[in-house]
N, C-alpha and C positions, 0 to 999 in steps of 0.2 A: 740277764738273758735277753738277747736281741732277736727280734723276728724280722725277717726281710719279707717285704711284700713282693709278690710276683706281679709282673706287668699283666694287664688284662688282655687276654686273647680270646676271641670268639671261637669256640670249638667248631662251629659250623662253617665259618669263613676262613679259608687258609690265607695267611698274610703273604702276598707276593712281594710287595715293597712298601716302605713306610709312608710314601706320599699318597698313593691311591690304593684302595682296596676294592675289589669287585664283589658285588653282592651276588646272591644266588641266581638272580635273573640276568646277570651279565653287565648291569649298569655300573658305572663308576661311582664309588661312594667315598666321601672324604669331606674336607673343609668346604662348607657352603653347598654340599651335595648330599643331603640326607637320603637314606634309603627310601624307596617308594613306599614301603609299608609304614614308615614313620612320618610321611608328609600329611598335611591336612587334606581331607577329601574336598572336592569341589562343593562350594556352598557352605562349608563349615569353617569356623575360625578357631583359634586357640583359646578364645574366651567364650565358651558356649553359654555361660550364664549371662554374659553381657553386663552392662552397668545396671546395678539394682534400681528398680523403679523408686522414684522419690528421693534418690540421692541428690545432694545439693552441691552446686559449684561454690567456689570461694566467693564469687561475686554475690551469690544469693545469701550466703551466710553473713557476709559483711553488711549487706543492705538490711537484713533482718536485725543485726546487732545495732545498727545506727538508727533504725526506726523504733527500737524498743522504748517503751515509756518508763521513765524513772521519776521519783519524787523530785520536785523542783528544789535545787540546792539553795535557792534564795529564801526558802521557807514557803509556807502556805500549804493548802491542801491539794493543789492541782499537780498534775504530772506533765512532764515535757519530754520531747524526744531526746535521745542520747546525742544525736547530731547537733541539736540546738545547744545542749550543754557544752559540747566540745567547741563549737564556734564561739559561744560566749566566752569561754576560757581563753581562746586564742585572741579575741578582741581585747580582753582585759590584760593579757600579757603584753600585747602590742602597746596598749595605753600606758603600761608601766615601763615603756622604753626598752623592752627586750628586743634586741635587733633581729634575732632569728624569727621571732614571732611576727614582728613587723614586716619583715621581708616576705614571709609566707602569706600573711594576710593580704599584702599588696598584690602578690602574684595571683592569689585566689580572686581578688576583686577584679583584676584585669582579665583573668581567664573567663570568669562567669558573668561579667556585666552584660546586660542585654545588648544586642547588636544595634538597636535603634538609639542607644544612648550616645550622646555627643562625646567625642574624644577631643581632648585639648592637647595641643603640643606645648612644650615649654615656652615657645615664642608668643603664644596666645594668652599667657597668664597676665593678670593685671599686676601693677606694681606692688599693691598691698599683699596679693597672694605670693608673689615672689619673695617679699620681705619675710612673711610668715614661714615659708619653706626654708629660707636661708637661716633663720634663727633656729628652727627645729634641727636642721642638719648640724649646725654649730653646737647645739646642746648635746647631741648624742655622739659626736665624734670626739675622741680623746685629743687633748692639746698636744 
């Protein structure tokens, strides 16, 4: 048994043509032209309740999660911030020659180093520093 749905027609408003319908007051009603009675009144919005007081942004939630105190994973009775645990894990991964962790760590160091810290260009490196860097790069690159 099939039932066909009728197209909705407003019994109050006669349909003159499909593109524009005139409301009872004579104004055109259609796409992007809601009837006057359905528009928001001046000074009112569609979100009357507004944002609930005390609701938190993603930034606030993230900062609270990173500032949370957790037991020190190295043992002991003290607690440390979650951010400290994450940074320690990143440093340990970079020390184990994880290239992604090393790249991220170096990017963070460069981004957050204090502005008064001296920056050295590769030309300013001493011969011993250059040798250490060359040996390290050779040890982490595949043959």
